[in-house]
mmCIF file of the N, C-alpha and C atoms, coordinates in Angstrom:
data_MODEL
# 
_entry.id   MODEL 
# 
loop_
_atom_site.group_PDB 
_atom_site.id 
_atom_site.type_symbol 
_atom_site.label_atom_id 
_atom_site.label_alt_id 
_atom_site.label_comp_id 
_atom_site.label_asym_id 
_atom_site.label_entity_id 
_atom_site.label_seq_id 
_atom_site.pdbx_PDB_ins_code 
_atom_site.Cartn_x 
_atom_site.Cartn_y 
_atom_site.Cartn_z 
_atom_site.occupancy 
_atom_site.B_iso_or_equiv 
_atom_site.pdbx_formal_charge 
_atom_site.auth_seq_id 
_atom_site.auth_comp_id 
_atom_site.auth_asym_id 
_atom_site.auth_atom_id 
_atom_site.pdbx_PDB_model_num 
ATOM 1   N N  . MET A 1 1  ? -31.836 165.534 -147.067 1.00 0.00 ? 1  MET A N  1 
ATOM 2   C CA . MET A 1 1  ? -32.884 164.561 -146.843 1.00 0.00 ? 1  MET A CA 1 
ATOM 3   C C  . MET A 1 1  ? -32.222 163.186 -146.691 1.00 0.00 ? 1  MET A C  1 
ATOM 4   N N  . SER A 1 2  ? -32.794 162.385 -145.810 1.00 0.00 ? 2  SER A N  1 
ATOM 5   C CA . SER A 1 2  ? -32.285 161.038 -145.592 1.00 0.00 ? 2  SER A CA 1 
ATOM 6   C C  . SER A 1 2  ? -33.356 160.013 -145.972 1.00 0.00 ? 2  SER A C  1 
ATOM 7   N N  . LEU A 1 3  ? -33.028 158.738 -145.852 1.00 0.00 ? 3  LEU A N  1 
ATOM 8   C CA . LEU A 1 3  ? -34.026 157.705 -146.127 1.00 0.00 ? 3  LEU A CA 1 
ATOM 9   C C  . LEU A 1 3  ? -35.116 157.692 -145.072 1.00 0.00 ? 3  LEU A C  1 
ATOM 10  N N  . VAL A 1 4  ? -34.724 157.810 -143.794 1.00 0.00 ? 4  VAL A N  1 
ATOM 11  C CA . VAL A 1 4  ? -35.687 157.726 -142.693 1.00 0.00 ? 4  VAL A CA 1 
ATOM 12  C C  . VAL A 1 4  ? -35.703 159.040 -141.932 1.00 0.00 ? 4  VAL A C  1 
ATOM 13  N N  . GLY A 1 5  ? -36.891 159.517 -141.640 1.00 0.00 ? 5  GLY A N  1 
ATOM 14  C CA . GLY A 1 5  ? -37.070 160.738 -140.873 1.00 0.00 ? 5  GLY A CA 1 
ATOM 15  C C  . GLY A 1 5  ? -38.456 161.286 -141.134 1.00 0.00 ? 5  GLY A C  1 
ATOM 16  N N  . PRO A 1 6  ? -38.857 162.284 -140.391 1.00 0.00 ? 6  PRO A N  1 
ATOM 17  C CA . PRO A 1 6  ? -40.189 162.863 -140.627 1.00 0.00 ? 6  PRO A CA 1 
ATOM 18  C C  . PRO A 1 6  ? -40.242 163.560 -141.981 1.00 0.00 ? 6  PRO A C  1 
ATOM 19  N N  . ARG A 1 7  ? -41.397 163.554 -142.583 1.00 0.00 ? 7  ARG A N  1 
ATOM 20  C CA . ARG A 1 7  ? -41.559 164.298 -143.827 1.00 0.00 ? 7  ARG A CA 1 
ATOM 21  C C  . ARG A 1 7  ? -41.376 165.781 -143.523 1.00 0.00 ? 7  ARG A C  1 
ATOM 22  N N  . PRO A 1 8  ? -40.844 166.558 -144.466 1.00 0.00 ? 8  PRO A N  1 
ATOM 23  C CA . PRO A 1 8  ? -40.704 167.996 -144.224 1.00 0.00 ? 8  PRO A CA 1 
ATOM 24  C C  . PRO A 1 8  ? -42.085 168.609 -143.988 1.00 0.00 ? 8  PRO A C  1 
ATOM 25  N N  . PRO A 1 9  ? -42.234 169.375 -142.907 1.00 0.00 ? 9  PRO A N  1 
ATOM 26  C CA . PRO A 1 9  ? -43.551 169.952 -142.631 1.00 0.00 ? 9  PRO A CA 1 
ATOM 27  C C  . PRO A 1 9  ? -43.853 171.138 -143.540 1.00 0.00 ? 9  PRO A C  1 
ATOM 28  N N  . THR A 1 10 ? -45.129 171.346 -143.763 1.00 0.00 ? 10 THR A N  1 
ATOM 29  C CA . THR A 1 10 ? -45.565 172.539 -144.488 1.00 0.00 ? 10 THR A CA 1 
ATOM 30  C C  . THR A 1 10 ? -45.685 173.682 -143.489 1.00 0.00 ? 10 THR A C  1 
ATOM 31  N N  . VAL A 1 11 ? -45.722 174.884 -143.995 1.00 0.00 ? 11 VAL A N  1 
ATOM 32  C CA . VAL A 1 11 ? -45.894 176.055 -143.122 1.00 0.00 ? 11 VAL A CA 1 
ATOM 33  C C  . VAL A 1 11 ? -47.204 175.926 -142.348 1.00 0.00 ? 11 VAL A C  1 
ATOM 34  N N  . ARG A 1 12 ? -48.233 175.460 -143.014 1.00 0.00 ? 12 ARG A N  1 
ATOM 35  C CA . ARG A 1 12 ? -49.544 175.290 -142.364 1.00 0.00 ? 12 ARG A CA 1 
ATOM 36  C C  . ARG A 1 12 ? -49.466 174.331 -141.180 1.00 0.00 ? 12 ARG A C  1 
ATOM 37  N N  . GLU A 1 13 ? -48.665 173.246 -141.324 1.00 0.00 ? 13 GLU A N  1 
ATOM 38  C CA . GLU A 1 13 ? -48.496 172.308 -140.214 1.00 0.00 ? 13 GLU A CA 1 
ATOM 39  C C  . GLU A 1 13 ? -47.746 172.954 -139.056 1.00 0.00 ? 13 GLU A C  1 
ATOM 40  N N  . VAL A 1 14 ? -46.663 173.663 -139.365 1.00 0.00 ? 14 VAL A N  1 
ATOM 41  C CA . VAL A 1 14 ? -45.857 174.281 -138.305 1.00 0.00 ? 14 VAL A CA 1 
ATOM 42  C C  . VAL A 1 14 ? -46.684 175.294 -137.520 1.00 0.00 ? 14 VAL A C  1 
ATOM 43  N N  . LEU A 1 15 ? -47.578 175.975 -138.171 1.00 0.00 ? 15 LEU A N  1 
ATOM 44  C CA . LEU A 1 15 ? -48.439 176.939 -137.472 1.00 0.00 ? 15 LEU A CA 1 
ATOM 45  C C  . LEU A 1 15 ? -49.362 176.254 -136.466 1.00 0.00 ? 15 LEU A C  1 
ATOM 46  N N  . ARG A 1 16 ? -49.606 174.975 -136.627 1.00 0.00 ? 16 ARG A N  1 
ATOM 47  C CA . ARG A 1 16 ? -50.467 174.216 -135.703 1.00 0.00 ? 16 ARG A CA 1 
ATOM 48  C C  . ARG A 1 16 ? -49.683 173.611 -134.544 1.00 0.00 ? 16 ARG A C  1 
ATOM 49  N N  . TYR A 1 17 ? -48.355 173.655 -134.589 1.00 0.00 ? 17 TYR A N  1 
ATOM 50  C CA . TYR A 1 17 ? -47.525 173.036 -133.555 1.00 0.00 ? 17 TYR A CA 1 
ATOM 51  C C  . TYR A 1 17 ? -47.714 173.723 -132.211 1.00 0.00 ? 17 TYR A C  1 
ATOM 52  N N  . ASP A 1 18 ? -47.638 172.919 -131.164 1.00 0.00 ? 18 ASP A N  1 
ATOM 53  C CA . ASP A 1 18 ? -47.461 173.501 -129.840 1.00 0.00 ? 18 ASP A CA 1 
ATOM 54  C C  . ASP A 1 18 ? -46.002 173.244 -129.460 1.00 0.00 ? 18 ASP A C  1 
ATOM 55  N N  . GLU A 1 19 ? -45.601 173.637 -128.285 1.00 0.00 ? 19 GLU A N  1 
ATOM 56  C CA . GLU A 1 19 ? -44.187 173.594 -127.915 1.00 0.00 ? 19 GLU A CA 1 
ATOM 57  C C  . GLU A 1 19 ? -43.573 172.203 -128.002 1.00 0.00 ? 19 GLU A C  1 
ATOM 58  N N  . ARG A 1 20 ? -44.299 171.176 -127.610 1.00 0.00 ? 20 ARG A N  1 
ATOM 59  C CA . ARG A 1 20 ? -43.727 169.821 -127.633 1.00 0.00 ? 20 ARG A CA 1 
ATOM 60  C C  . ARG A 1 20 ? -43.508 169.302 -129.049 1.00 0.00 ? 20 ARG A C  1 
ATOM 61  N N  . HIS A 1 21 ? -44.237 169.835 -130.018 1.00 0.00 ? 21 HIS A N  1 
ATOM 62  C CA . HIS A 1 21 ? -44.102 169.408 -131.408 1.00 0.00 ? 21 HIS A CA 1 
ATOM 63  C C  . HIS A 1 21 ? -42.817 169.917 -132.061 1.00 0.00 ? 21 HIS A C  1 
ATOM 64  N N  . LEU A 1 22 ? -42.191 170.939 -131.493 1.00 0.00 ? 22 LEU A N  1 
ATOM 65  C CA . LEU A 1 22 ? -40.998 171.523 -132.094 1.00 0.00 ? 22 LEU A CA 1 
ATOM 66  C C  . LEU A 1 22 ? -39.840 170.536 -132.164 1.00 0.00 ? 22 LEU A C  1 
ATOM 67  N N  . ALA A 1 23 ? -39.854 169.502 -131.328 1.00 0.00 ? 23 ALA A N  1 
ATOM 68  C CA . ALA A 1 23 ? -38.803 168.477 -131.372 1.00 0.00 ? 23 ALA A CA 1 
ATOM 69  C C  . ALA A 1 23 ? -38.775 167.790 -132.731 1.00 0.00 ? 23 ALA A C  1 
ATOM 70  N N  . ARG A 1 24 ? -39.893 167.759 -133.412 1.00 0.00 ? 24 ARG A N  1 
ATOM 71  C CA . ARG A 1 24 ? -39.976 167.140 -134.745 1.00 0.00 ? 24 ARG A CA 1 
ATOM 72  C C  . ARG A 1 24 ? -39.018 167.809 -135.722 1.00 0.00 ? 24 ARG A C  1 
ATOM 73  N N  . LEU A 1 25 ? -38.785 169.102 -135.536 1.00 0.00 ? 25 LEU A N  1 
ATOM 74  C CA . LEU A 1 25 ? -37.932 169.853 -136.447 1.00 0.00 ? 25 LEU A CA 1 
ATOM 75  C C  . LEU A 1 25 ? -36.450 169.546 -136.256 1.00 0.00 ? 25 LEU A C  1 
ATOM 76  N N  . ALA A 1 26 ? -36.087 168.851 -135.172 1.00 0.00 ? 26 ALA A N  1 
ATOM 77  C CA . ALA A 1 26 ? -34.691 168.514 -134.909 1.00 0.00 ? 26 ALA A CA 1 
ATOM 78  C C  . ALA A 1 26 ? -34.200 167.346 -135.761 1.00 0.00 ? 26 ALA A C  1 
ATOM 79  N N  . ALA A 1 27 ? -35.106 166.561 -136.297 1.00 0.00 ? 27 ALA A N  1 
ATOM 80  C CA . ALA A 1 27 ? -34.732 165.387 -137.094 1.00 0.00 ? 27 ALA A CA 1 
ATOM 81  C C  . ALA A 1 27 ? -34.604 165.773 -138.569 1.00 0.00 ? 27 ALA A C  1 
ATOM 82  N N  . THR A 1 28 ? -33.647 165.167 -139.241 1.00 0.00 ? 28 THR A N  1 
ATOM 83  C CA . THR A 1 28 ? -33.479 165.381 -140.677 1.00 0.00 ? 28 THR A CA 1 
ATOM 84  C C  . THR A 1 28 ? -34.671 164.763 -141.406 1.00 0.00 ? 28 THR A C  1 
ATOM 85  N N  . PRO A 1 29 ? -35.297 165.491 -142.320 1.00 0.00 ? 29 PRO A N  1 
ATOM 86  C CA . PRO A 1 29 ? -36.429 164.936 -143.055 1.00 0.00 ? 29 PRO A CA 1 
ATOM 87  C C  . PRO A 1 29 ? -36.031 163.688 -143.847 1.00 0.00 ? 29 PRO A C  1 
ATOM 88  N N  . GLY A 1 30 ? -37.008 162.799 -144.045 1.00 0.00 ? 30 GLY A N  1 
ATOM 89  C CA . GLY A 1 30 ? -36.738 161.560 -144.753 1.00 0.00 ? 30 GLY A CA 1 
ATOM 90  C C  . GLY A 1 30 ? -37.852 161.169 -145.697 1.00 0.00 ? 30 GLY A C  1 
ATOM 91  N N  . ILE A 1 31 ? -37.589 160.131 -146.446 1.00 0.00 ? 31 ILE A N  1 
ATOM 92  C CA . ILE A 1 31 ? -38.551 159.619 -147.431 1.00 0.00 ? 31 ILE A CA 1 
ATOM 93  C C  . ILE A 1 31 ? -39.617 158.755 -146.762 1.00 0.00 ? 31 ILE A C  1 
ATOM 94  N N  . THR A 1 32 ? -39.212 157.983 -145.752 1.00 0.00 ? 32 THR A N  1 
ATOM 95  C CA . THR A 1 32 ? -40.156 157.182 -144.983 1.00 0.00 ? 32 THR A CA 1 
ATOM 96  C C  . THR A 1 32 ? -39.914 157.483 -143.509 1.00 0.00 ? 32 THR A C  1 
ATOM 97  N N  . GLY A 1 33 ? -40.903 157.187 -142.707 1.00 0.00 ? 33 GLY A N  1 
ATOM 98  C CA . GLY A 1 33 ? -40.770 157.492 -141.288 1.00 0.00 ? 33 GLY A CA 1 
ATOM 99  C C  . GLY A 1 33 ? -41.656 156.609 -140.434 1.00 0.00 ? 33 GLY A C  1 
ATOM 100 N N  . LEU A 1 34 ? -41.588 156.860 -139.139 1.00 0.00 ? 34 LEU A N  1 
ATOM 101 C CA . LEU A 1 34 ? -42.322 156.042 -138.178 1.00 0.00 ? 34 LEU A CA 1 
ATOM 102 C C  . LEU A 1 34 ? -43.826 156.089 -138.420 1.00 0.00 ? 34 LEU A C  1 
ATOM 103 N N  . TRP A 1 35 ? -44.360 157.269 -138.677 1.00 0.00 ? 35 TRP A N  1 
ATOM 104 C CA . TRP A 1 35 ? -45.822 157.311 -138.857 1.00 0.00 ? 35 TRP A CA 1 
ATOM 105 C C  . TRP A 1 35 ? -46.256 156.687 -140.169 1.00 0.00 ? 35 TRP A C  1 
ATOM 106 N N  . GLN A 1 36 ? -45.406 156.706 -141.180 1.00 0.00 ? 36 GLN A N  1 
ATOM 107 C CA . GLN A 1 36 ? -45.800 156.099 -142.449 1.00 0.00 ? 36 GLN A CA 1 
ATOM 108 C C  . GLN A 1 36 ? -45.938 154.585 -142.339 1.00 0.00 ? 36 GLN A C  1 
ATOM 109 N N  . VAL A 1 37 ? -45.175 153.962 -141.447 1.00 0.00 ? 37 VAL A N  1 
ATOM 110 C CA . VAL A 1 37 ? -45.264 152.503 -141.318 1.00 0.00 ? 37 VAL A CA 1 
ATOM 111 C C  . VAL A 1 37 ? -46.102 152.075 -140.120 1.00 0.00 ? 37 VAL A C  1 
ATOM 112 N N  . THR A 1 38 ? -46.592 153.033 -139.348 1.00 0.00 ? 38 THR A N  1 
ATOM 113 C CA . THR A 1 38 ? -47.365 152.715 -138.142 1.00 0.00 ? 38 THR A CA 1 
ATOM 114 C C  . THR A 1 38 ? -48.859 152.965 -138.321 1.00 0.00 ? 38 THR A C  1 
ATOM 115 N N  . LEU A 1 39 ? -49.202 154.135 -138.819 1.00 0.00 ? 39 LEU A N  1 
ATOM 116 C CA . LEU A 1 39 ? -50.614 154.510 -138.938 1.00 0.00 ? 39 LEU A CA 1 
ATOM 117 C C  . LEU A 1 39 ? -51.255 153.844 -140.148 1.00 0.00 ? 39 LEU A C  1 
ATOM 118 N N  . ARG A 1 40 ? -52.495 153.571 -140.034 1.00 0.00 ? 40 ARG A N  1 
ATOM 119 C CA . ARG A 1 40 ? -53.256 152.986 -141.129 1.00 0.00 ? 40 ARG A CA 1 
ATOM 120 C C  . ARG A 1 40 ? -54.230 154.030 -141.669 1.00 0.00 ? 40 ARG A C  1 
ATOM 121 N N  . ARG A 1 41 ? -54.737 153.800 -142.838 1.00 0.00 ? 41 ARG A N  1 
ATOM 122 C CA . ARG A 1 41 ? -55.632 154.776 -143.466 1.00 0.00 ? 41 ARG A CA 1 
ATOM 123 C C  . ARG A 1 41 ? -56.867 155.072 -142.633 1.00 0.00 ? 41 ARG A C  1 
ATOM 124 N N  . GLU A 1 42 ? -57.318 154.103 -141.880 1.00 0.00 ? 42 GLU A N  1 
ATOM 125 C CA . GLU A 1 42 ? -58.534 154.308 -141.078 1.00 0.00 ? 42 GLU A CA 1 
ATOM 126 C C  . GLU A 1 42 ? -58.289 155.194 -139.860 1.00 0.00 ? 42 GLU A C  1 
ATOM 127 N N  . ARG A 1 43 ? -57.033 155.324 -139.447 1.00 0.00 ? 43 ARG A N  1 
ATOM 128 C CA . ARG A 1 43 ? -56.743 156.065 -138.219 1.00 0.00 ? 43 ARG A CA 1 
ATOM 129 C C  . ARG A 1 43 ? -55.561 156.987 -138.460 1.00 0.00 ? 43 ARG A C  1 
ATOM 130 N N  . HIS A 1 44 ? -55.858 158.152 -138.971 1.00 0.00 ? 44 HIS A N  1 
ATOM 131 C CA . HIS A 1 44 ? -54.788 159.070 -139.338 1.00 0.00 ? 44 HIS A CA 1 
ATOM 132 C C  . HIS A 1 44 ? -55.237 160.486 -139.036 1.00 0.00 ? 44 HIS A C  1 
ATOM 133 N N  . ASP A 1 45 ? -54.604 161.117 -138.059 1.00 0.00 ? 45 ASP A N  1 
ATOM 134 C CA . ASP A 1 45 ? -54.886 162.527 -137.836 1.00 0.00 ? 45 ASP A CA 1 
ATOM 135 C C  . ASP A 1 45 ? -53.581 163.252 -137.490 1.00 0.00 ? 45 ASP A C  1 
ATOM 136 N N  . PHE A 1 46 ? -53.650 164.547 -137.481 1.00 0.00 ? 46 PHE A N  1 
ATOM 137 C CA . PHE A 1 46 ? -52.478 165.392 -137.287 1.00 0.00 ? 46 PHE A CA 1 
ATOM 138 C C  . PHE A 1 46 ? -51.765 165.094 -135.980 1.00 0.00 ? 46 PHE A C  1 
ATOM 139 N N  . ALA A 1 47 ? -52.508 164.953 -134.894 1.00 0.00 ? 47 ALA A N  1 
ATOM 140 C CA . ALA A 1 47 ? -51.890 164.709 -133.584 1.00 0.00 ? 47 ALA A CA 1 
ATOM 141 C C  . ALA A 1 47 ? -51.124 163.395 -133.562 1.00 0.00 ? 47 ALA A C  1 
ATOM 142 N N  . ASP A 1 48 ? -51.666 162.348 -134.161 1.00 0.00 ? 48 ASP A N  1 
ATOM 143 C CA . ASP A 1 48 ? -50.972 161.058 -134.227 1.00 0.00 ? 48 ASP A CA 1 
ATOM 144 C C  . ASP A 1 48 ? -49.699 161.167 -135.065 1.00 0.00 ? 48 ASP A C  1 
ATOM 145 N N  . MET A 1 49 ? -49.803 161.813 -136.207 1.00 0.00 ? 49 MET A N  1 
ATOM 146 C CA . MET A 1 49 ? -48.669 161.959 -137.105 1.00 0.00 ? 49 MET A CA 1 
ATOM 147 C C  . MET A 1 49 ? -47.520 162.716 -136.434 1.00 0.00 ? 49 MET A C  1 
ATOM 148 N N  . VAL A 1 50 ? -47.835 163.867 -135.878 1.00 0.00 ? 50 VAL A N  1 
ATOM 149 C CA . VAL A 1 50 ? -46.798 164.680 -135.242 1.00 0.00 ? 50 VAL A CA 1 
ATOM 150 C C  . VAL A 1 50 ? -46.248 163.974 -134.005 1.00 0.00 ? 50 VAL A C  1 
ATOM 151 N N  . GLY A 1 51 ? -47.116 163.297 -133.257 1.00 0.00 ? 51 GLY A N  1 
ATOM 152 C CA . GLY A 1 51 ? -46.659 162.568 -132.071 1.00 0.00 ? 51 GLY A CA 1 
ATOM 153 C C  . GLY A 1 51 ? -45.648 161.488 -132.414 1.00 0.00 ? 51 GLY A C  1 
ATOM 154 N N  . LEU A 1 52 ? -45.892 160.748 -133.495 1.00 0.00 ? 52 LEU A N  1 
ATOM 155 C CA . LEU A 1 52 ? -44.936 159.717 -133.914 1.00 0.00 ? 52 LEU A CA 1 
ATOM 156 C C  . LEU A 1 52 ? -43.645 160.327 -134.449 1.00 0.00 ? 52 LEU A C  1 
ATOM 157 N N  . ASP A 1 53 ? -43.742 161.467 -135.129 1.00 0.00 ? 53 ASP A N  1 
ATOM 158 C CA . ASP A 1 53 ? -42.529 162.139 -135.597 1.00 0.00 ? 53 ASP A CA 1 
ATOM 159 C C  . ASP A 1 53 ? -41.700 162.667 -134.425 1.00 0.00 ? 53 ASP A C  1 
ATOM 160 N N  . VAL A 1 54 ? -42.349 163.183 -133.392 1.00 0.00 ? 54 VAL A N  1 
ATOM 161 C CA . VAL A 1 54 ? -41.637 163.636 -132.192 1.00 0.00 ? 54 VAL A CA 1 
ATOM 162 C C  . VAL A 1 54 ? -40.976 162.444 -131.513 1.00 0.00 ? 54 VAL A C  1 
ATOM 163 N N  . ARG A 1 55 ? -41.696 161.345 -131.408 1.00 0.00 ? 55 ARG A N  1 
ATOM 164 C CA . ARG A 1 55 ? -41.125 160.135 -130.814 1.00 0.00 ? 55 ARG A CA 1 
ATOM 165 C C  . ARG A 1 55 ? -39.886 159.688 -131.584 1.00 0.00 ? 55 ARG A C  1 
ATOM 166 N N  . TYR A 1 56 ? -39.978 159.723 -132.916 1.00 0.00 ? 56 TYR A N  1 
ATOM 167 C CA . TYR A 1 56 ? -38.819 159.359 -133.728 1.00 0.00 ? 56 TYR A CA 1 
ATOM 168 C C  . TYR A 1 56 ? -37.645 160.306 -133.438 1.00 0.00 ? 56 TYR A C  1 
ATOM 169 N N  . ALA A 1 57 ? -37.889 161.604 -133.398 1.00 0.00 ? 57 ALA A N  1 
ATOM 170 C CA . ALA A 1 57 ? -36.823 162.584 -133.161 1.00 0.00 ? 57 ALA A CA 1 
ATOM 171 C C  . ALA A 1 57 ? -36.150 162.348 -131.808 1.00 0.00 ? 57 ALA A C  1 
ATOM 172 N N  . GLU A 1 58 ? -36.918 161.918 -130.827 1.00 0.00 ? 58 GLU A N  1 
ATOM 173 C CA . GLU A 1 58 ? -36.370 161.685 -129.485 1.00 0.00 ? 58 GLU A CA 1 
ATOM 174 C C  . GLU A 1 58 ? -35.636 160.344 -129.374 1.00 0.00 ? 58 GLU A C  1 
ATOM 175 N N  . GLU A 1 59 ? -36.000 159.375 -130.204 1.00 0.00 ? 59 GLU A N  1 
ATOM 176 C CA . GLU A 1 59 ? -35.437 158.023 -130.094 1.00 0.00 ? 59 GLU A CA 1 
ATOM 177 C C  . GLU A 1 59 ? -34.574 157.625 -131.289 1.00 0.00 ? 59 GLU A C  1 
ATOM 178 N N  . MET A 1 60 ? -34.161 158.581 -132.108 1.00 0.00 ? 60 MET A N  1 
ATOM 179 C CA . MET A 1 60 ? -33.403 158.262 -133.326 1.00 0.00 ? 60 MET A CA 1 
ATOM 180 C C  . MET A 1 60 ? -32.219 157.344 -133.040 1.00 0.00 ? 60 MET A C  1 
ATOM 181 N N  . SER A 1 61 ? -32.097 156.312 -133.860 1.00 0.00 ? 61 SER A N  1 
ATOM 182 C CA . SER A 1 61 ? -30.957 155.408 -133.753 1.00 0.00 ? 61 SER A CA 1 
ATOM 183 C C  . SER A 1 61 ? -30.852 154.618 -135.054 1.00 0.00 ? 61 SER A C  1 
ATOM 184 N N  . PHE A 1 62 ? -29.699 154.018 -135.259 1.00 0.00 ? 62 PHE A N  1 
ATOM 185 C CA . PHE A 1 62 ? -29.503 153.165 -136.419 1.00 0.00 ? 62 PHE A CA 1 
ATOM 186 C C  . PHE A 1 62 ? -30.522 152.034 -136.434 1.00 0.00 ? 62 PHE A C  1 
ATOM 187 N N  . TRP A 1 63 ? -30.765 151.429 -135.273 1.00 0.00 ? 63 TRP A N  1 
ATOM 188 C CA . TRP A 1 63 ? -31.663 150.269 -135.189 1.00 0.00 ? 63 TRP A CA 1 
ATOM 189 C C  . TRP A 1 63 ? -33.103 150.660 -135.456 1.00 0.00 ? 63 TRP A C  1 
ATOM 190 N N  . LEU A 1 64 ? -33.512 151.829 -134.984 1.00 0.00 ? 64 LEU A N  1 
ATOM 191 C CA . LEU A 1 64 ? -34.870 152.290 -135.272 1.00 0.00 ? 64 LEU A CA 1 
ATOM 192 C C  . LEU A 1 64 ? -35.014 152.564 -136.768 1.00 0.00 ? 64 LEU A C  1 
ATOM 193 N N  . ASP A 1 65 ? -34.010 153.192 -137.373 1.00 0.00 ? 65 ASP A N  1 
ATOM 194 C CA . ASP A 1 65 ? -34.049 153.439 -138.815 1.00 0.00 ? 65 ASP A CA 1 
ATOM 195 C C  . ASP A 1 65 ? -34.135 152.123 -139.594 1.00 0.00 ? 65 ASP A C  1 
ATOM 196 N N  . LEU A 1 66 ? -33.350 151.144 -139.187 1.00 0.00 ? 66 LEU A N  1 
ATOM 197 C CA . LEU A 1 66 ? -33.373 149.847 -139.858 1.00 0.00 ? 66 LEU A CA 1 
ATOM 198 C C  . LEU A 1 66 ? -34.748 149.196 -139.733 1.00 0.00 ? 66 LEU A C  1 
ATOM 199 N N  . LYS A 1 67 ? -35.332 149.254 -138.549 1.00 0.00 ? 67 LYS A N  1 
ATOM 200 C CA . LYS A 1 67 ? -36.666 148.685 -138.322 1.00 0.00 ? 67 LYS A CA 1 
ATOM 201 C C  . LYS A 1 67 ? -37.707 149.369 -139.224 1.00 0.00 ? 67 LYS A C  1 
ATOM 202 N N  . ILE A 1 68 ? -37.630 150.693 -139.320 1.00 0.00 ? 68 ILE A N  1 
ATOM 203 C CA . ILE A 1 68 ? -38.572 151.443 -140.156 1.00 0.00 ? 68 ILE A CA 1 
ATOM 204 C C  . ILE A 1 68 ? -38.382 151.078 -141.629 1.00 0.00 ? 68 ILE A C  1 
ATOM 205 N N  . LEU A 1 69 ? -37.129 150.992 -142.064 1.00 0.00 ? 69 LEU A N  1 
ATOM 206 C CA . LEU A 1 69 ? -36.867 150.616 -143.457 1.00 0.00 ? 69 LEU A CA 1 
ATOM 207 C C  . LEU A 1 69 ? -37.417 149.232 -143.771 1.00 0.00 ? 69 LEU A C  1 
ATOM 208 N N  . LEU A 1 70 ? -37.222 148.290 -142.859 1.00 0.00 ? 70 LEU A N  1 
ATOM 209 C CA . LEU A 1 70 ? -37.726 146.932 -143.086 1.00 0.00 ? 70 LEU A CA 1 
ATOM 210 C C  . LEU A 1 70 ? -39.254 146.881 -143.078 1.00 0.00 ? 70 LEU A C  1 
ATOM 211 N N  . LYS A 1 71 ? -39.901 147.728 -142.283 1.00 0.00 ? 71 LYS A N  1 
ATOM 212 C CA . LYS A 1 71 ? -41.362 147.769 -142.263 1.00 0.00 ? 71 LYS A CA 1 
ATOM 213 C C  . LYS A 1 71 ? -41.928 148.506 -143.481 1.00 0.00 ? 71 LYS A C  1 
ATOM 214 N N  . THR A 1 72 ? -41.111 149.368 -144.086 1.00 0.00 ? 72 THR A N  1 
ATOM 215 C CA . THR A 1 72 ? -41.583 150.143 -145.240 1.00 0.00 ? 72 THR A CA 1 
ATOM 216 C C  . THR A 1 72 ? -41.899 149.244 -146.425 1.00 0.00 ? 72 THR A C  1 
ATOM 217 N N  . ILE A 1 73 ? -41.076 148.239 -146.644 1.00 0.00 ? 73 ILE A N  1 
ATOM 218 C CA . ILE A 1 73 ? -41.250 147.368 -147.818 1.00 0.00 ? 73 ILE A CA 1 
ATOM 219 C C  . ILE A 1 73 ? -42.622 146.691 -147.835 1.00 0.00 ? 73 ILE A C  1 
ATOM 220 N N  . PRO A 1 74 ? -43.013 145.944 -146.783 1.00 0.00 ? 74 PRO A N  1 
ATOM 221 C CA . PRO A 1 74 ? -44.347 145.324 -146.841 1.00 0.00 ? 74 PRO A CA 1 
ATOM 222 C C  . PRO A 1 74 ? -45.485 146.342 -146.759 1.00 0.00 ? 74 PRO A C  1 
ATOM 223 N N  . THR A 1 75 ? -45.233 147.475 -146.102 1.00 0.00 ? 75 THR A N  1 
ATOM 224 C CA . THR A 1 75 ? -46.268 148.506 -146.010 1.00 0.00 ? 75 THR A CA 1 
ATOM 225 C C  . THR A 1 75 ? -46.588 149.051 -147.392 1.00 0.00 ? 75 THR A C  1 
ATOM 226 N N  . VAL A 1 76 ? -45.558 149.347 -148.175 1.00 0.00 ? 76 VAL A N  1 
ATOM 227 C CA . VAL A 1 76 ? -45.765 149.886 -149.518 1.00 0.00 ? 76 VAL A CA 1 
ATOM 228 C C  . VAL A 1 76 ? -46.319 148.813 -150.451 1.00 0.00 ? 76 VAL A C  1 
ATOM 229 N N  . LEU A 1 77 ? -45.717 147.638 -150.443 1.00 0.00 ? 77 LEU A N  1 
ATOM 230 C CA . LEU A 1 77 ? -46.168 146.575 -151.349 1.00 0.00 ? 77 LEU A CA 1 
ATOM 231 C C  . LEU A 1 77 ? -47.578 146.091 -151.016 1.00 0.00 ? 77 LEU A C  1 
ATOM 232 N N  . GLY A 1 78 ? -47.924 146.113 -149.732 1.00 0.00 ? 78 GLY A N  1 
ATOM 233 C CA . GLY A 1 78 ? -49.251 145.662 -149.325 1.00 0.00 ? 78 GLY A CA 1 
ATOM 234 C C  . GLY A 1 78 ? -50.303 146.753 -149.332 1.00 0.00 ? 78 GLY A C  1 
ATOM 235 N N  . GLY A 1 79 ? -49.894 147.994 -149.590 1.00 0.00 ? 79 GLY A N  1 
ATOM 236 C CA . GLY A 1 79 ? -50.843 149.092 -149.612 1.00 0.00 ? 79 GLY A CA 1 
ATOM 237 C C  . GLY A 1 79 ? -51.485 149.361 -148.267 1.00 0.00 ? 79 GLY A C  1 
ATOM 238 N N  . LYS A 1 80 ? -50.765 149.051 -147.166 1.00 0.00 ? 80 LYS A N  1 
ATOM 239 C CA . LYS A 1 80 ? -51.341 149.186 -145.831 1.00 0.00 ? 80 LYS A CA 1 
ATOM 240 C C  . LYS A 1 80 ? -51.021 150.497 -145.150 1.00 0.00 ? 80 LYS A C  1 
ATOM 241 N N  . GLY A 1 81 ? -50.091 151.275 -145.686 1.00 0.00 ? 81 GLY A N  1 
ATOM 242 C CA . GLY A 1 81 ? -49.609 152.462 -144.990 1.00 0.00 ? 81 GLY A CA 1 
ATOM 243 C C  . GLY A 1 81 ? -50.479 153.662 -145.181 1.00 0.00 ? 81 GLY A C  1 
ATOM 244 N N  . SER A 1 82 ? -49.966 154.782 -144.727 1.00 0.00 ? 82 SER A N  1 
ATOM 245 C CA . SER A 1 82 ? -50.655 156.050 -144.864 1.00 0.00 ? 82 SER A CA 1 
ATOM 246 C C  . SER A 1 82 ? -50.626 156.504 -146.313 1.00 0.00 ? 82 SER A C  1 
ATOM 247 N N  . TYR A 1 83 ? -51.400 157.507 -146.587 1.00 0.00 ? 83 TYR A N  1 
ATOM 248 C CA . TYR A 1 83 ? -51.491 158.047 -147.948 1.00 0.00 ? 83 TYR A CA 1 
ATOM 249 C C  . TYR A 1 83 ? -50.179 158.648 -148.355 1.00 0.00 ? 83 TYR A C  1 
# 
């Protein structure tokens, strides 16, 4: 597990994947991720979550990880992030 990456999926989530979602499994799981600092409580569904995790897996870089880490701090302290 790393600091940044998609949360490890449950079996129930993987059963809902279509072919494009499998890219999410290529990234090392992490404690925080793109969807945790992007989505808000009012707008959170499976398709959005998996879509952002796939985007992260396709665009992984040091700079993206740094950006996510920096966004995690105010998201957590401000209570603005996902559940």
